[in-house]
C-alpha positions in Angstrom: -27.5 -7.6 11.0 -23.5 -7.7 10.9 -23.6 -10.0 7.7 -25.9 -7.8 6.1 -23.7 -4.6 7.1 -20.7 -6.4 5.8 -22.5 -7.4 2.4 -23.5 -3.6 2.2 -19.9 -2.5 2.8 -18.6 -4.6 0.2 -21.2 -3.5 -2.6 -20.4 0.0 -1.7 -16.5 -0.8 -2.3 -17.2 -2.6 -5.4 -19.0 0.6 -6.6 -16.4 3.2 -5.5 -13.8 0.8 -7.3 -15.9 0.6 -10.4 -16.4 4.6 -10.5 -12.6 4.9 -9.6 -11.3 2.8 -12.6 -13.8 3.2 -15.3 -14.2 6.5 -16.9 -17.3 5.4 -19.3 -19.4 4.5 -16.4 -19.9 8.0 -15.2 -18.3 11.3 -16.3 -15.4 12.5 -14.4 -17.3 15.2 -12.6 -16.4 16.7 -9.3 -19.9 15.4 -7.8 -18.8 11.8 -9.1 -15.2 12.3 -7.6 -16.8 13.3 -4.1 -19.2 10.4 -4.3 -16.3 8.2 -5.0 -14.3 9.4 -2.3 -17.1 9.3 0.2 -17.8 5.7 -0.7 -14.2 4.8 -0.3 -14.1 6.8 2.9 -17.4 5.0 4.4 -16.0 1.6 3.6 -12.5 2.4 5.1 -14.0 3.5 8.3 -16.0 0.2 8.3 -12.9 -1.5 8.3 -12.7 -3.1 4.7 -9.4 -4.0 4.0 -9.1 -3.2 0.3 -10.6 0.3 1.2 -8.3 0.9 3.8 -5.4 0.5 1.4 -7.1 2.3 -1.5 -8.5 5.2 0.5 -5.3 5.6 2.9 -3.1 5.9 -0.3 -5.2 8.7 -1.5 -5.1 10.5 1.6 -1.5 9.9 2.0 -0.3 11.0 -1.4 -2.8 13.4 -2.4 -3.9 15.2 0.6 -2.7 18.7 1.6 -3.6 18.7 5.2 -1.3 17.1 7.7 -4.4 15.7 9.3 -5.5 13.8 6.4 -2.1 12.6 5.6 -1.6 11.2 9.1 -5.1 9.7 8.9 -4.0 8.0 5.3 -0.8 6.6 7.2 -3.0 5.2 9.7 -5.4 3.3 7.3 -2.3 2.0 5.2 -1.0 0.6 8.4 -4.1 -1.1 9.3 -4.3 -2.5 5.9 -0.7 -3.9 6.0 -1.3 -5.4 9.4 -4.2 -7.2 7.8 -2.0 -8.5 5.1 -2.5 -6.2 2.1 0.7 -6.6 0.1 0.8 -3.0 -1.5 0.0 -1.3 2.2 3.0 -3.7 3.5 5.3 -2.0 0.6 3.6 1.5 1.6 4.2 0.7 5.2 7.8 0.3 4.4 8.0 3.4 2.3 6.4 5.2 5.4 9.0 3.9 7.8 12.1 4.7 5.8 10.9 8.3 5.2 9.2 8.8 8.5 6.0 10.8 9.0 4.3 12.5 12.1 3.1 9.5 13.9 5.3 7.2 12.4 9.1 8.3 12.7 11.7 7.0 10.5 12.9 3.4 11.6 15.2 1.5 9.3 14.6 -1.7 11.1 10.5 -1.6 10.9 11.3 -0.3 6.9 13.2 -3.6 6.5 10.7 -5.7 8.0 7.9 -4.4 6.0 9.8 -4.4 2.6 10.6 -8.3 3.3 6.8 -9.3 4.1 5.9 -7.5 0.8 8.6 -9.0 -1.0 8.1 -12.6 0.3 4.3 -12.1 -0.6 5.3 -11.2 -4.3 5.7 -7.3 -4.4 8.7 -6.6 -6.8 9.4 -3.3 -6.0 9.9 -4.4 -2.4 12.3 -7.0 -3.3 14.2 -4.4 -5.4 14.5 -1.9 -2.7 15.9 -4.7 -0.5 18.2 -6.2 -3.1 19.6 -2.4 -3.7 19.9 -1.8 0.2 22.0 -4.7 0.5 24.2 -3.9 -2.5 25.2 -0.5 -1.1 24.4 -0.8 2.7 21.2 1.4 3.3 18.5 1.0 5.6 21.0 0.3 8.4 22.1 -3.1 6.3 25.6 -4.2 5.9 26.6 -4.7 2.5 26.0 -8.4 1.6 26.1 -9.6 -2.0 24.4 -13.1 -1.0 21.2 -11.3 0.5 21.2 -8.9 -2.6 21.2 -11.7 -5.1 18.3 -13.1 -2.9 16.2 -10.4 -3.1 16.9 -9.7 -6.4 16.0 -13.3 -7.3 12.3 -12.7 -6.2 12.4 -9.9 -8.6 13.0 -12.0 -11.7 9.7 -13.0 -13.3 10.5 -16.8 -14.5 7.7 -16.6 -17.1 9.6 -13.5 -18.5 11.8 -14.3 -21.5 13.9 -11.2 -20.8 14.5 -12.3 -17.2 15.5 -15.9 -18.1 
């Protein structure tokens, strides 16, 4: 039964993703938006890593209620711990700015930025490069570290970066 449940959750997530991304599938009505959010919520509550990331970010960025923002932050942190790169970047931002249940911690922010950057998140690498250039996030100014993190930003296949 757990496999069937897991398959159903994955199918629900795919449907929610399609509804969220494809405007041509169904019109953008309030009813469709509620259905999409409810599908994301069900999948996140079931522990689907991508749903934790997507729904968590929705709650964190768009909710008005502090309770929903806190739940969004918790979902983002769960997805970050599960290895989702976008959520690792968001976790770093949460620790950099702080929120109700995750107070500002520069050391945690640096750790999450580094994890995301090493997994290929260019904004995380840019943030670390900047922090090392100017001495933010509790880091000492270090040109070598700034150059290292900046090198992770450059795309070798991009002719502008070469």
